[in-house]
BAVO-227319 format. One record per residue: residue in one letter; x, y, z of N, C-alpha, C in turn. Coordinates in steps of 0.2 Angstrom, whole numbers, plus 5000, padded with zeros to 4 digits. Example, Ala and Ser with C-alpha at 12.3 -4.5 7.8 and 13.67 -1.06 7.14 Angstrom:
! residues 2
a506649725039506249785039506649845039/s506449895035506849955036506450005039/
END
This chain:
! residues 802
x500449944999499949995000500450064999/x500350114995500750174995500550215000/x500850275000500750325005500050365004/x499950364998499250404998498750355000/x498750284997498250244999498250235007/x498750235010498750235017498450285020/x498450345017498150405022497450405020/x497250385015496550385012496150315018/x496450265018496350215021496250245030/x496750275033496850295039496250355040/x496150395035495550445037495050415037/x494850365032494150335033494150295039/x494650265041494550215048494450255054/x494550325054494350365059493850415059/x493350385054492750425052492950485050/x493550515046493750585044493550585037/x493450645035493450655027494150655025/x494150635019494850625016495050695015/x494550745013494750805011495150855017/x495050815024495350845028496150835029/x496350795025497150795024497350835019/x496850875016497150905009497450965010/x497950985006498351045006498251074999/x498351154998498351164991499051154988/x498951114984499551094980499651144974/x499351194973499451234968500051294969/x500051304977500651334979501251314978/x501251234977501951214976502051214968/x501651234964501651224957501951294953/x502051294946502251344942501651374937/x501351424938500851454934501151494927/x500751464922500951504916500151524911/x500151554907499751564904499851584895/x499451594892499751604884499951674883/x499651724886499851794887499551834892/x499751904892499551934897499251994895/x498652014898498252074896498852144897/x499152134903499652194902500352164906/x500752184907501252164911501252144919/x500652174923500552164928500052104929/x499552084924499152034926499351964925/x499851934928500251884925500051824929/x500051774925499851704928500051684936/x500451694939500651674946500151714952/x499851764948499251804953498751734955/x498651694951498051654952498351594957/x498951604959499251554965499651574971/x499351644972499751684976499451684983/x498951644984498551634990498051694991/x497851734987497551794987496851784983/x496251784986495651754983495251824981/x495551884981495251944981495051934974/x494451944971494151944964494252014961/x494252074964494152134962494852164959/x494852184952495452204949495752264953/x495652304958495952354962496452304966/x496352244968496652204973497252194969/x497352184963498052184959498152094961/x497652044961497851994961497351934956/x497351964950496951934945497351924938/x497351864938497751844932497351844925/x497551884920497051904915497351894907/x497051854903497451844897497051894891/x497651904887497451944881497051904876/x497251844876496851804870496151794873/x495751764868494951744870494851674868/x494251654871493951594868494351534870/x494251484867494651414869495451414867/x495651454864496351464862496651494868/x496251534873496551554879496651504884/x497151504887497251454892497651484898/x497651454904498051464910498151394914/x498751384915498851324921499251324926/x499251284929499751274934500051194935/x500651204934500951124933501451124940/x501351064942501551034948502151004948/x502551004953503350984953503350904950/x502850874952502850804950502050774951/x501850714948501250694949501050694957/x500450714958500250714965499450704965/x499250694970498450664971498050734972/x497650724968497150784966496450764968/x496050794973495450764976494950824973/x495050884973494650924970494951004969/x494551044965494851104962494351154964/x494551214966494151274967494451324964/x493951364959494251424955493851474957/x494151534960493951604963494051654955/x493451684955493351724948493451794950/x493551834945493451904945492851924947/x492651964952491851974953491652044952/x492152094950491952164949491652174943/x491652134938491452134932491452094928/x491052074922491052034917491051944919/x490551934923490651874925490251824921/x490051854916489751804911490251774906/x490951804908491351764903491551694906/x491351674913491351614916490851554912/x490451574909489951514905490351494901/x490451424900490751394895491451384895/x491851414901492451394903492651314904/x493151284902493351214904493951204907/x493851154911494351134915494751074914/x495351064913495651004911496150984916/x496250914918496750884922497150834918/x497850854917498250814913497950794906/x497650864903497350854896496650814896/x496350794901495650764901495150814904/x494650824900494150864902493750844908/x493750884914493450864920492750894921/x492650964918492051004920492151064914/x491451084914491251144911491051194915/x491151254917490951294920490351344918/x490051354924489451404923489451464930/x489051504928489151554934488751534939/x489151534945488851504951488951554957/x489351614956489551644962490251664960/x490451684966491151704965491751644964/x491451584963492051524963491551474961/x491851404957491751354956492051294959/x491851254962492251194965492051144961/x492551104959492551034955492750974960/x492350934962492450874966492550814963/x492850764967492950704965493250694958/x493950744959494550724954494850654956/x495050644962495350584964495750544959/x496450584957496750534954497550574955/x498050534952498650554953498750614945/x498950664946499150714940499650754943/x499750804938500250844937500050924934/x499650914931499350984927498651004928/x498351054931497751084930497851144925/x497251144919497251194914496451224914/x496451284913495751314912495751354905/x495351334900495251364894494651414895/x494751464890494251524889493651494885/x493051524886492451514884492451544876/x491951484873491851504866491251534865/x490851524872490051544871489951634871/x490551654873490451734873491051764868/x490751824866491251854861491851884864/x491851904871492551924875492651874880/x492851824877493051764883493751754885/x493851814888494651814892494551784897/x495251744900495151714905495351764911/x494951764917495251814923495051784929/x495551744931495551714938495851744943/x495551754949495851774955496251724958/x496051664959496451614962496251534959/x496751494959496551424958496851364963/x496351354967496651304972496651224971/x497151204971497151114968497251074976/x496751054978496551014984496750954983/x497450924987497550854987498150844992/x498450784989499050764993499750754989/x500250764994500950754990500950684990/x501450654986501650594987502250574992/x502450514992502850494999503550544997/x503850575002504350615002504750615009/x505350625009505650605016506150675016/x506150705022506650755024506950755031/x507550785031507850785038507950855039/x507950865046508250935049508950925052/x509250985054509850985057510050945062/x509550915065509750855070509750795068/x509450785062509450715058508750685059/x508250725062507550705062507250705056/x506850645055506550635049505850655048/x505650695043505050705042504750685034/x504150675035503750655028503450715025/x503150695019502850745014502250775020/x502150845018501750885022501750895029/x502250865033502450865040502850925041/x502750965045502951035047503251055054/x503651095054503751125062503951185061/x504051225068504151295068504951295071/x505351315068506051325069506151365074/x506751375077506851425082506851485081/x507051515073506851585072506251595070/x505651555070505151575070504751555063/x505151535059505051505053504751445052/x504051425048503751365047504051325041/x504451255044504851215040504351165037/x504251155031503751105028504051055024/x503950995024504350935020503950945014/x504350935009503950935002504350904996/x504050904990504550884985505250924983/x505250984986505951024985506251014991/x506150964996506650975002506250995008/x506651015014506251035019506451115018/x505951155016505751225014505551255020/x505851315023505751355029505551415026/x504951445027504651505024504451545031/x504351615031503851655033503451695029/x502851715031502351755026502351825026/x502451855033502551915034501951955035/x501752015035501252045036500752065031/x500052075030499652075025499752155022/x499952165015500152225013499652225006/x499552295004499352314997499852344993/x499952324987500452334982500152384977/x500452424975500252474968500252444962/x500052464957500052424950500952434948/x501152374946501752364944502152334948/x501852304954502252284960501752214963/x502152184967501852124970502052124977/x501652084982502152074988502452014988/x503052024992503651974993503751975000/x503851915003504251925010504951905010/x505351945013506051925014506051875020/x506451835016506551755020506951765026/x507351835027507851835031507451865037/x507151925036506951965041506051955043/x505851915038505151895038504651965037/x504952025033504652075033504352075026/x503652085025503352085018503452165015/x503652155009503652225004503352214999/x503352264995503052264989503752274983/x503752234979504352224974504152244967/x504652264962504452254956504452194952/x504052194945504152124943504852134939/x505152064937505752064935506052114930/x506752124931507152174927507452154922/x507552174917507852144911508452194909/x509052164908509552184905509952154899/x510252174894510552144889511152174886/x511652134883512252154879512052114873/x512252164867512052134861512552174855/x512552154851512952174846513752194848/x513952264848514652274848515152284854/x514852284860514152274862513752334864/x513252334864512752394866512452364872/x512252394878512052374884511252414885/x510852374888510352404889510252384896/x510252444901510152424908509452414911/x509452394918508852374920508352444919/x508652494921508152564919507952594913/x508352554909508252574901508752614899/x509352614901509852674898510252624894/x510252654887510752624882511352654882/x511852624882512552644881512952584877/x513552614875514052564871514652564878/x515052494877515552494881516052444877/x516652464876517052414872517652384876/x517652374882518152344886518252254883/x518652234885518852174883518952114888/x518652124894518752084900518152054902/x518252024908517552004912517252054917/x516552074917516352124920515752094923/x515652114929515152094934514452144932/x513952104930513352134926512952144931/x512852094937512252114941512552074948/x512152094952512252054959511552054964/x511551994967510952004972511151964978/x511251984984511551944989511851894989/x511751824988512251764987512451744980/x512151794974512451774968512651824964/x513051824960513051884955513251854947/x513251884942513251874935513751924932/x514151874928514651914925514651904917/x514851954913514951954906515651964904/x515851904899516551924897516551934889/x516951994889516952014882517451994878/x517551984871518051964867518252014862/x518952024861519152064855519352024849/x518852014843519051984837519552024833/x519652094834519952124827520452154830/x520752154837521152204839521152274839/x520452284840520152354839519352344842/x519152414843518252404843518052384836/x517552334836516952324841517252274844/x517052254851517052194855516352164856/x516452094857515752064857515752034864/x515252004867515051974873515151894872/x515551864873515751784872515451744877/x515351754884515251714889514851744894/x514251724897513951744904514051684908/x514051714914514151674920513651684925/x513551634929513251634936513751614941/x513851654946514451634952513951624958/x513951574961513451554966513751494970/x513851504976514051464981514751444980/x515151494977515851464976516051444969/x515551434965515451394958515251434953/x515551434947515451464942515151424937/x514551444935514151414929514151454924/x514251424918514251484912514051454906/x513851494901513651484894514051524889/x514251494884514751534879514351514872/x514751554867514751554860514751484857/x514351464853514451384850514251344853/x513651364859513251324862513751284867/x514151314871514551294876514151304883/x514151254887514051264894514551214899/x514851264903515251244908515151254915/x515351204920515451214927516151214930/x516351294932516951294934517451284928/x517351304923517851284916517851234914/x517351174916517351104913516651094910/x516751074903516051054899515751014902/x514951024902514450984905513950964899/x513650914900513050894896512450924899/x512050934894511350954896510850914895/x510150934898510150994904510550964911/x510951024913511351014920510751034925/x510751004930510351014936510751014943/x510851054946511151054952510651064958/x510451014962509851024967510251034973/x509951074979510151084986509551064989/x509751044997509151005001508851075003/x509051145003508551195005508051205001/x508051174995507651194988507951234983/x508551264984508851304979508951254973/x509051284967509151234960509551284956/x510151254953510351294947510451234941/x510051274936509851234929510351264923/x510651224920510951264913510451204907/x510051254903509651204899509651244891/x509451204886509351224880508851234878/x508451284880507851304878507851344871/x508051304865507951344860508751384860/x509051414864509651434865509851414872/x510451434875510651414881510351454886/x510351424891510051474898510351444904/x510351494910510551474916509951504921/x509751464925509251494930509351474937/x509351514940509351494948508751514951/x508451444953507851454957507951454965/x507651484968507651484975506951504979/x506851464983506151464986506051524990/x506651554992506451624996506451674990/x506351664984506151714979505451694975/x505251644980504451624977504551574971/x504151594966504051534960504451554955/x504651624954505051644948505851654949/x506151624944506851624945507151684948/x507651664953508051734956508451754951/x508751724945508951754941508851714934/x508851734929508951694922509351734918/x509751684914510251714909510151684904/x510151704898510051684890510551704886/x510951654883511351674877511151644871/x511051704866510851674860511351684855/x511651624851512151624847512051664841/x512551704839512651754833513351754831/x513451764825513951774822514151844817/x514751864818515051914814515651904811/x515651914803516151904799516451834802/x516151774803516351714805516551704812/x516551754816516651754823516051744826/x516051694831515451684836515451714842/x514851734844514751784851514151754853/x513951784858513251774861512851854862/x512251854861511851904862511551884870/x511851914875511751904882510951934885/x510551904888509951924891510051904898/x509751944902509651944910509051974913/x508751914917508251944920508351924928/x508151984932508251974938507651974943/x507651944949507051954952507052024956/x506352044957506152104960506452124965/x506652084970506852094977507652114977/x507952104970508552134969508652214967/x508152244966508052314964508252364969/x508652414968509052454973509752424975/x509852354975510452324978510752294973/x510552284967511052254963511652294959/x512252284959512752324955513052284950/x513352324945513652304941513552334933/x513652324927513552374922512752364919/x512552324922511652334921511352384925/x511852414929511452484934511152454939/x510952504944510852484950510052484950/x509652484945508952464945508452504950/x508652574951508352614956507752664952/x507552644946507052684943507352744940/x508052754940508252824937508952814932/x508652804925509352784921509752844921/x509652894923510252944924510752944928/x510752894933511352884937511552814936/x511452774930511752704928512452704928/x512752764923513452764922513852804929/x514052744934514352764938515052804936/x515252854938515852894936515752944931/x515152944928515052984923515052954915/x515352894915515452874909515352794908/x515252764902515252684902515852664904/x516452694901517152674903517152674910/x517052724914517152714921516752664925/x516052654922515752604924515852534923/x516152514917516552464917517052444920/x517552494921518252494924518052464932/x517552504934517352494941517152414943/x516852384938516552314938517052264936/x517652284933518052244929518252184934/x518352114933518652064938519452084937/x519552074945520352094946520852044942/x520651984941521251934939521351944931/x521051984928521251994920521652054920/x522052054915522452114914522252144907/x521852194906521652214899521952284899/x521852294892522052374891521452424893/x521652474893520952534895520452524889/x519952534891519452524885519352594882/x519252594875519352644871518752684871/x518752754870518052794871517752784865/x517052774866516452744862516552794855/x516452764849516552814843516052784839/x515752834834515252804828515552774823/x515652704820515952694814515752724809/x515152744809514952764802515152824800/x515552864804515852924803516452914799/x516752854798517352834795517052814787/x516552804786516152784780515852824776/x516152844769515752894766515052874766/x514452924768513752924768513652864771/x514052854777513952804781513252794785/x513052864788512452854792511952854787/x512052884782511352874777511152804775/x511752774773511652704771511552654776/x511752664782511452624788510752644791/x510552704790509852724791509352694787/x509552684780509152654775509052584778/x509552544780509452484782509052474789/x509252514793508952514799508152534800/x507952574795507252614795506852544794/x507052484794506652434796506252444801/x506552454807506352464813505752504813/x505552544808505152594808504452564805/x504552514802503952474798503752414802/x503252384798502952324800503552264800/x503552214804502952204810503252264817/x503652294816503852314822503352374824/x503052414820502552464821502052444827/x501952384827501352374834501652374840/x502352394839502752394847502852464850/x502852504843503152574845502852624851/x502152614851501952644857502052604862/x502252554864502652524871503352534872/x503752524866504452524868504752574861/x505052634863505352674859505752634855/x506052644849506552614846507252654846/x507152704848507752764848507752804842/x508452834841508552884836509252874833/x509552914829510152914828510752924834/x510452954839510952954845510952904850/x510352874849510352814855509752754855/x509752724859509252654858509452604852/x508852564851509052514845509252544840/x508952594838509052624831509852644830/x510052674835510752704834511252624835/x511052574840511452514840511352484834/x510852484829510852444823511352484818/x511352534818511752584813512452574815/x512652564821513452554822513552484820/x513152444821513252384820513352354812/x512952394809512952394802513552424798/x513852474800514352514799514952474800/x514952434807515552394808515552334803/x515052314800515152264795515052294789/x515252364787515352384780514752374777/x514252394780513452404776513152334775/x513452274778513052214777512452224780/x511852214779511252214781511052154786/x511452104785511352044790511552074797/x511952114798512152134805511652184808/x511152194805510652224808510052184812/x510052114810509752074813509652064820/x510252064824510352064830510052104833/x510052184831509652224834508852224834/x508552204828507952174828507752134832/x508152084833507952034838507852064845/x508352104846508452134853507852184855/x507552214849507052264850506352204851/x506452164847505852114848505852074856/x506452064859506452044865506052084870/x506352164869506052214873505252214873/x504952214865504352214865503952164868/x504252094868503952044871503852054880/x504452084881504352094888503752154890/x503752184885503152234887502452214885/x502352154882501852114881501452124873/x502052144870501852134861502252084859/x501852024856502251974853502451984846/x503151994846503352004839504051934839/x503751884840504351804841504351794834/x503851804829503951784823504051844818/x504551894820504651954816505151934811/x505551884812505951854806505551834799/x504951814800504551794794504551854790/x504551924792504351974788504952024786/x505651994787506152014787506651964782/x506651964775506851904772507651904774/x508051944775508751944776508951924782/x508551904786508751884794508451814796/x508651754791508651694793509051684800/x508851624804509151614810509451544808/x510151534807510551474805510551434812/x510351364812510351324818510851274816/x511151244822511651184822511251134818/x511551094813511451044810510850994814/x510450974811509850934814509250974818/x509451034819508951064823508651124819/x507951144820507551184816507351244820/x507351304817507251374820506451374822/x506251384827505551404827505451464831/x504951504829504751574832504451564839/x504151494840503751484846503851424848/x504451404850504651344852504451334859/x504451264861504251254869504651264874/x504451294879504851304884504551254891/x504851204894505451184893505451154886/x505851144883506051084877506051024879/x505850984876505850894879506550874878/x506750834884507450824883507450734885/x507850704885508050634888507850634895/x508050684898507950694905507150704907/x506750734903506050744903505750744896/x505550694893505350684888504650714886/x504250724893503550754891503550824896/x504050864895503850924901503150964900/x502950994905502251034905502551104901/x502151114897502351184893502251234897/x502751274899502651344902502451404898/x502751394892502651454886503051444880/x503251484877503551484870504251524870/x504551514865505351564865505551544857/x505951594855506251584850506951544849/x507051494845507751464845507751404841/x508151364841508351304837508151234842/x507751194839507351154842507451084838/x507451024841507450964838506650944835/x506650904830505950884828505650844833/x504850854831504450814836504550744837/x504650714843504850654844505550634845/x506050684845506850674846506950724851/x507550704854507750744860508450764859/x508650814862509350854861509650804867/x510350774864510750744868511450754865/x511850784869512750784868512550824860/x512250874858512150914853511750884847/x511650834847511150794843510550774844/x510050774838509450754840509350674840/x509150644845509050574845508350544847/x508250474845507750434847507650424854/x507150424857507050394864507450334866/x507450294862507750234863508550244864/x508850314861509650314861509850354867/x509250384871509350424878509750384882/x510250424887510650404891510450424898/x510550404904510450424911510950484911/x510850524914511150594915511050624921/x511550654925511450684932512050734933/x511850794934512350854935512850854928/x512550844923513050854918513450804915/x513350734918513750684917513350624915/x513550584910513150514908513350474911/x512850414912512950354916512750304912/x512950234913512750184909512350144913/x511850104909511350064912511650014919/x511250024923511449984930511850024935/x512050084934512350124937511950154944/x512250164949511850184955512150244955/x511550304956511750374956511350404962/x511950434966511550464973511450544971/x510650564972510750634971510550664978/x511150674981511050694988510750764990/x510750804984510350864985509550854985/x509250794981508650774982508550714987/x508950704991508950654995508650574992/x508950564985508750504982509150454979/x509150394979509650354976509250324970/x509650324965509250304958509750244955/x509450204950509750164946509550184939/x510050174935509950194928509750144925/x509250144921508850104917508950114909/x508550084905508550094898508250154895/x508450174890508150244888508350294891/x508750304896508950364901508450364905/x507950314908507550314913507850294920/x507750324925508050314932507450284936/x507550244940507150214947507450244953/x507050274957507350314962506950304969/x507250294974507050294980507350334985/x506950354991507250414995507850365000/x508350415001508950395005508650405012/x508850345016508850345023509350365027/x509350405032510050445035510150405042/x510750375043510950345051511250415053/x510950425060511150495063511850465068/x512450515066512950485070512950515077/x513350485081513450525088514250565088/x514250635089514850665088515150675095/x515750685093516250715098516150775101/x516350785106516250845111516450915107/x517050905103517150955099516850975091/x516250925091516050935085515250945086/x514850955079514250975079513950935074/x513250915074512950885068512750925064/x513250935059513150975052512850955047/x512750995042512250975037512551035031/x512551005025512851035019512251045014/x512151085010511551105007511551055002/x512151024999512050974994512250904996/x512150895002512250825006511450805008/x511250755008510650725011510650725019/x511150685021511150665028511650715033/x511450725038511850755043512550725044/x513150755047513850725048514050765054/x514550735057514950765062515550805058/x515550875062516150915059516250965064/x517050975064517251025069517351095066/x517551085059517651155056517051155051/x516451195054515951195050515851255048/x516351305047516151365044516651375038/x516551385032516851385026516951455023/x517451475021517651535017517551525010/x516951535005516951525000517351544993/x517551624996518051654993518651674996/x519151624998519551645004520051695003/x520351704996520851734993520451794988/x520551854989520151904985520551954983/x520651974977521052034976520552094972/x520652154974520252194970520752254969/x520452304965520752364964520452414968/x520852474969520652534974519952554970/x519552564975518852594972518452524971/x518552474970517952424968517652384974/x517152364973516752324980516952264978/x516852234985517052144985516452124991/x516352064990515952034995516151974997/x516451965003516551905006515951855010/x515851805007515451755007515751705012/x515251695019515551645024514851595024/x515051525022514451475023514551425029/x514051435031513951395038513551325038/x513951265040513751205038513051185044/x512651225045512151195050511651255049/x510951245052510451285052510251325058/x509751355056509451395063509851465066/x510551475061510751535063510551595061/x510751645065510451715062510951765063/x510951825061511451875060511851895068/x511451875075511751885081512251835083/x512151785077512651725080513251725076/x513351775071513951785067514251835068/x514951835069515351895070516051895065/x516051955062516451975056517052015061/x517652005059518252035061518752055056/x519152115057519552125053520352135057/x520852085056521352075060521252085068/x520752065070520452065077520052095079/x519852155074519452195077518752195074/x518252195078517552185075517352215070/x516952195064516852245059515952225059/x515652295059514952285058514652325052/x515052375050514752395043514852345037/x514352345033514352315027514252225028/x513952215035513752145036512952135034/x512952085029512152065027511752055031/x511052045030510452045035510551965039/x510851925035510851855038511451845040/x511951885040512551885042513151855039/x512951825034513351775030513851805025/x513751875024514051915019514451985021/x514951995020515352055022515452095016/x515152155015515352185008515752255011/x516352255006516752315007516652345001/x516452415003516352454997516852514996/x517152524989517552584987518152564991/x518452504990518952464993519652534993/x519952535000520552575000521152525003/x521652565003522252535006522152495013/x521952535017521652525023521352455025/x520852435019520452385019520852325018/x521452325015521952265014521952235020/x521952165021522052125028521652065027/x521652035034521351975036520751975039/x520251945036519551955039519351885042/x518951875046518751815050517851825051/x517651755049517051745050516951695056/x516551705061516651665068515851645069/x515551585069514951575071514851545077/x514251555081514251515086513551475087/x513551425088512951375089512951345097/x512551365102512551335107513251355111/x513751305113514351305115514851305111/x514651295104515151275099515351335095/x516051355092516051395088516551375082/x516551405077516951385071517051455067/x517651455064517851515060518151495054/x518251545049518551535043518851605041/x519451615038519851675037519751695030/x519851745028519851775021520451815021/x520751825015521351865013521151935008/x521051985009520952035004521552065003/x521652074997522152124994521852174989/x522152234992521852294988522452314984/x522352324978522852344973522852424971/x523352454974523352524973523652554967/x523452564961523652574955524152634956/x524552634950524952694950524652744947/x524852814948524552864946524352864938/x523752884936523652884928523852944924/x523952994929524153064927524953084929/x525253104924525753114923525953194924/x526553224927526553294928527353304926/x527353364921528053394920528053464921/x528353494927528353554929528953594924/x528753654922529253694917529853714921/x529853734927530353724931530353684938/x530853664942530753624948530953674953/x531153734950531353784956531153864954/x530753884958530453954954530754004960/x531054064957531254114961530754174960/x530354204964530054254966530154304969/x529954384967530154434971529454454976/x529454474982528954474985528454534982/x527854504983527254554981527254574973/x527654514970527854524962527354454959/x527354464953527154404949527454344950/x527054294953527454224954527054164952/x527354134947526854074944527354004944/x526853954944527053874944526853854939/x527053824933526653804927526853714926/x526453684925526453624923526153594916/x526453544912526153504909525853434912/x525353434909524953374913524653324907/x524653264907524453204903524153154907/x523753124904523453054905523553004902/x523852944905524052884902523752854898/x523152854898522652824894522452844888/x522752914888522552974881521953004882/x521553004888521053054890521253114890/x520753154892520853234894520753244901/x521153284905521053314911520553364912/x520253344916519453394919519953454920/x519953514917520253574918519953604924/x519353594927519153624933519353584938/x519753534938519853474944520753494946/x520953544943521653554944521853614948/x522353594954522353654959523153664960/x523253714962524053724965523953734971/x524353694977524253694982524953694985/x525053714992525653724996525753665000/x526453635000526353565005526753585011/x526353575016526553595023526453525028/x527053515029527053435033526653385031/x526653385023526253325021525453345019/x525253395021524653425021524653465016/x524053465012523953515007523553585009/x523853645007523653705011523553755005/x523153795007523153865002523053854995/x522553794992522453784986522053824983/x522253834977521853884972521953854965/x521353864960521353844953521753864949/x522053824945522553834941522153854934/x522453894929522253914922522553874917/x522153854912522353814907522453854901/x523153864898523353904892523353854886/x522953864881522953814876523453814871/x523753864871524353874864524853834869/x525053844874525653804877525453744880/x524853724880524453654883524953654891/x524853714894525153714900524553734906/x524653704913524353734918524653784922/x524353844924524753884927524353904933/x524853904938524553924945524853974948/x524554034952524854094954524954084962/x525454104964525554124972525454214972/x524854224974524554294974524954334980/x525254394977525654444981526054404986/x526454374984526954314989527354354993/x527454324999527754355005528454305006/x528854315010529454275010529154215014/x528654215018528354165022527954125017/x527854135011527554085006527954045003/x528754055004529154005001528953945003/x529153885000529053815001528953784996/x528653724996528653664991527953664989/x527753674982527153674979527053624974/x526353594974526153544970525653554966/x525553524961524853514957524553474958/x523853464959523453414962522853414956/x522753354954522253344951521653304954/x521053304954520553274957520153234953/x520153154953519753114949519453064954/x518753054951518453014956518453014962/x518453074964518553094972519153094975/x519753064971520453054973520853104971/x521353114976521853174974522553134970/x522653164964523353124961523753194963/x524353184965524753244968525453234964/x525753294961526353294958527053294962/x527453284960528153294964528153374965/x528553394971528453474972529053504968/x528753564968529053624965529353664970/x530053684971530153734976530153804974/x529753844979529653914976530053954982/x530353994980530854044984530554124983/x530354144988530154214989530654264992/x530954314988531454354991531154434992/
END
């Protein structure tokens, strides 16, 4: 007798209704719908726990499509026992649209709805299933789907979880942890959450509860950033800019993860292109690159790659028409914490990627990188005042690259270049793109996608194929805004998409794509990309039949008969034919620990174990340049600790500034020479303590400004003209801010009596004056240039007043 049968038998034997054992399974699932009425009426609003059917409550999912072609669905993590379904409708208008709506369970019709009030309940489903779908009505002319909430009542299958003490819990069992969070055993492991207070959120935002502080707040919908073409960047706040650095740059960050973009120089000059996108999480680098390469810590892996953790976190590298990286975290609810997509592209035979990045709304205002700070103000995205200063600030330390060149317009170097490029890029002004103009501006000669298109075309010496990447970039922005331009290539005959051999381009391919790991995935939506023909599955870069599928776990193939321990999922599996695996739960034997040990638990190991060194430095050696930020991350192999249990120190002195809300991260901002040193993270649990060390090296660069005084010693007469002159050059070829140059007297190492120097263009010289000098004004004088808030000081010039 399986667990579901046992629970039903147990309930009946006690005279209980089976429904008393039910939970709302929809809260465990993923919601999707054919399209959105606008960007705020998304599918997940129908599984957010809010049954408010008034549009003003901002919890109604609403499609743009109508009739039976319109659909909404919730997909459970795996088949579960469904007993009944309750659908709560919009109630402030248009309830006639309910008549004729149909409900399906795993593709089988279970009911046709009628107007019965604010909700309909469908009883006696009583089956194992994974998907519940609602389709619109053909009985009415305006058969939109408008759902306030869908509740799928039933029971999970048999699962096992273990807490930090090794105690076993079964599916649906829960307990309240010492920090007040309710921990529930489910298909994603032991997930501990708090709900926060009830709040009302304005349009364009939704409620989210911070799982560290348990405080609810209103957050934005996912942010979008991209790097396309040569490369052109679009920040989260919609700022367009060009940056031609050829290093690796932090694009975004949020708490325990960051995203990097790696640029490449193909021609020993601008333009440069994005070659690789990376997710850095828990000390591991997951990356996707040109030519459909997927890597973990630099080693190639087979796809789909899935890394699961016992706390419910999951990293996925997938091929959904193009390569994607996704980080799923229960603390971020149902949408990914971050999603990165790299569309393969080619320029003059050189392959690169169009990098796109979606970031969870809780990261707004705290993210840092070349994608900006996402504070709603595009005007402050270019930290330091330029794209080059922004990129240099977020350049990874361990790469030696030349200074990025100043952005330029390649069309200026071609006769009638701008006119020729405009004639090509004017495609953006016509169909099919006109349907999006009111939602997403396409830009002009000076900025936006239109400008990006012109520069890409001129870099290609008027090859119109080079405009296609920017058309696709504009289509992506339009799709984000709710305008479907997925099939734009069918209207632009010179922009076909070339797929690898055996794959076919689809404007609306299935997401997720069927794979040997999951041959019949529940469709979440569609996307543009390269897919296998129906009935075949992408494996090792080729489309194969089901009979050719092999077992795959964490990017590695296994042969039939092999035993695979899925530690993060607490399962032990045996590989069978056609890539299928038979799995069972892992049982844990709880050890007795020595006095200097605790019962520890790692997020990627199922069972607890004994350990004395239970604090780990994920990035023990860090090097940064002066002015850059760095985050030191401390991983604690136990549960239930909070910020008060974590102590950070530097060279023995306690550090409190920059410590994260959970205590596990220390951020050093605008690093200076004094920040160089050894940092320690110490955790305490009961009477046990453990610590880990970090070594931070701050590289203080040599001055980028050189000074050449006209004279190293200047003699002046009292109360007469007295001048000190310097020629000033920047090593990177840039220009000195003429308003930031001063002449100062050096007194015991301090800058005194500073006054602005005057620039003489003919002599290319800065001149400083000692006004009405006195004998007491004699001494050493220096030229001071201020850049990014720092003073660069020349060698002294001796001034003698007689």
